[in-house]
C-alpha positions, 0 to 999 in steps of 0.5 A, a space after each residue: 500500500 503506497 502512503 500518500 504524500 503529505 503537503 501543507 497549505 496555509 489558512 488566512 490566519 496563518 495556520 499550516 494545515 497538513 493534507 493528503 490527496 489519493 485515490 482515483 474515483 470519479 468524485 471528490 470525498 473529503 474525510 475528517 477523522 475522529 477527534 484525534 488524527 495524524 495524516 501520516 501515522 494513520 497509515 500505520 494503523 491497520 484498520 484505518 489504512 484498510 478503510 482509507 485505501 478502500 475509499 480511494 477506490 471509490 473517490 478522490 479522497 482528501 484527508 487532512 488534520 484540523 489545526 491542533 492535531 497531527 501534522 498540522 500546526 498546534 496553536 496555543 491559543 484557545 480561540 485559534 483552536 475553536 472548532 468553528 475555525 475548522 471551516 477555514 482549514 477546510 477552505 484552505 485545503 479545498 483551495 489547495 487541491 482545486 476541489 469545487 464541491 466535494 462530498 464530506 464525511 466526518 466522524 464524531 467531532 469531525 462531523 461537527 466541523 463538516 456540519 459547520 462548513 456545510 451550513 456556512 457554504 452549502 454551494 461548496 458541498 455536494 453531500 454530507 456523511 456523518 458517522 456518530 456525529 457530536 453536536 452537543 457535549 453535555 447531558 441535559 433533559 433536552 439532550 439525554 445522550 451527552 456526557 455527565 459532569 462525572 464522565 467528563 471529569 473522569 475522561 480528563 483525568 484519564 487524559 492527564 494521567 494516562 494519555 498515550 499509554 496502553 492502559 488508557 486504550 484498554 480502558 477506552 476500547 471496552 466502550 467502543 468495541 466488542 473485540 479485545 485488542 492484542 497487546 500489539 494492537 494496544 501498543 499501536 493505538 497508544 503510539 498513534 495517540 501520542 503522534 496525534 496530540 500531546 496530553 496538553 493538546 488533548 486537554 485543550 481540544 477536549 475543552 474546545 469540544 465541551 463548548 460544542 453546541 451546533 444543535 441550532 444549525 441542524 434545521 438549516 442544513 441544505 445539503 443532502 445528508 446521511 447519518 450513520 451509526 454502528 449497531 454495536 454502539 446501540 447494543 452497548 446502550 448509547 448512540 441514540 443521538 445519531 437518529 435524533 440528529 438525522 431527524 433535525 436535518 431536513 430530508 436527512 437519512 439515517 442508517 445503522 450499519 452492522 459493525 460491532 465497533 464504534 467506527 465501521 471498519 469494513 468497506 461493505 458497511 459504507 455501501 449505502 453511503 456510496 449508493 447515496 453519493 451516486 444517486 446525488 451525482 446522477 441527480 445533479 447531472 440531470 439538473 445540470 442539463 439545460 436547453 441550449 442552442 449549439 452552433 458549429 461553423 467550419 471553414 470550407 476546403 481548408 486543407 486545399 486553401 492551406 496548401 495553396 497559401 502556405 503555412 504562414 499566410 494560412 495562419 494569418 488568414 485563420 487568425 482573421 477568421 477567428 477574430 471576426 467570428 469571436 466578435 460576432 458570437 459575442 455580439 449575439 450573446 453566444 458563449 464560445 466553447 471550443 475552436 476545434 480545427 478551423 471552426 467554432 463551437 458556441 452555445 446560445 440561449 436562443 435559436 434565432 440569435 444562433 441562426 442570425 449569428 451564423 449568417 453574419 459570420 458567413 457574410 463577414 468572412 467572405 470578403 477575406 476570401 473564406 467560405 464557412 458552413 454552419 449547423 444549428 441545433 437546439 436540445 438539452 446539453 449537460 456540463 461534464 467537468 466544465 465541458 459542454 456535452 451530450 447528444 445535442 452537441 453531437 447532433 449540432 456538429 453533424 448538422 454543421 458537417 452536412 451543410 454546403 459552402 456558405 450554407 446554414 442548416 438547422 434541425 427541425 427543432 430550431 425551425 419550430 422554435 424560431 416561428 415568428 422570428 422573421 427567419 425563413 427556411 426551405 426543406 433540405 430533406 432527410 439525412 442520416 447523421 453519423 453516430 446519431 440514431 434515426 434520420 433527421 429532417 434538416 432545413 436551409 436558412 434562406 432569409 
């Protein structure tokens, strides 16, 4: 297993955040580990290494250490370590790796940070996954799942006197797993703990977490959310807060996975999570489809003209063609998508503008000794990785390649949608468009 390279980025307040990027899946997934983490040492832990490696087969994974943890800076100021500062840590990492709208997956207090980011920047998040999320620290009448003051005092005493020791992990493990650790596993967890945080840092982080209360923002979460809890937690008599959290987030789903451990370690236990992400991405792909008019233009007989003029003269002529065409496309509020070969591919929000633009380009380049042909089609296009695509684009390209010199051909759809625009057409017959099903009736623009 190849361990990813750890890199650093700096937040607006000057804190250095350690992060890794790995995996080759089709979508971005940012993961925040439970309350202690170290992006380097986590790969020495067999459970985490196995699950992270599996995540990398499903997504491009972004893993990071929040300030105060692991390989990131450990500020001494309590204010600088406040959990809401994790929003800045996420923003810095996403900017560094060029991730626009990742899915977020957070464990325990890591889920708290992800909740805050999703609430503050819903447009930057495609989906939110929460595993055993912490939304409030204390046990109250309204929130009976928190910690009592006695529990909190014992936890802090264990940190102060046993942090990073095998004894600490034997005590802690009995509350989070049905399994018994071997001596070697206990030593590994103890070492991992020391690499994640010092005792003083762990106490400072716990002090920050005692102030957590994000219950009020739960109804404001707009991002599709899936909340997960291991059945082992419920069998041990805690974990009911996760169902409550899901109930507070509009439209959130709640599932229980079969793990006897507090953390689901097996990739099979994340099957519903990845299915959830796939559904969201498929739905977004549908929503990203819009009705648009595509225009394709092409210089007629360009190979012959290039040979006739020579490379330099032909290049100059093509540059003049491009300058003229761009100006006219902009005049009709078109968006240039590509200049493939010797022509243009542009989109318009109205078919009449696209047709008129095509006619003007043909007339404008004739005085410089060029003939252009054009094709126009209106249909549903989709944006894939910032590129316009879909069957409508393929149809538009084939319509353009069917046109003759100085001719604008359009599909039946364009003719129908431009009724009343003053444009006139004549029937150009039915055509087979290469790579496009069925025969298509095309029309020639004549006025």
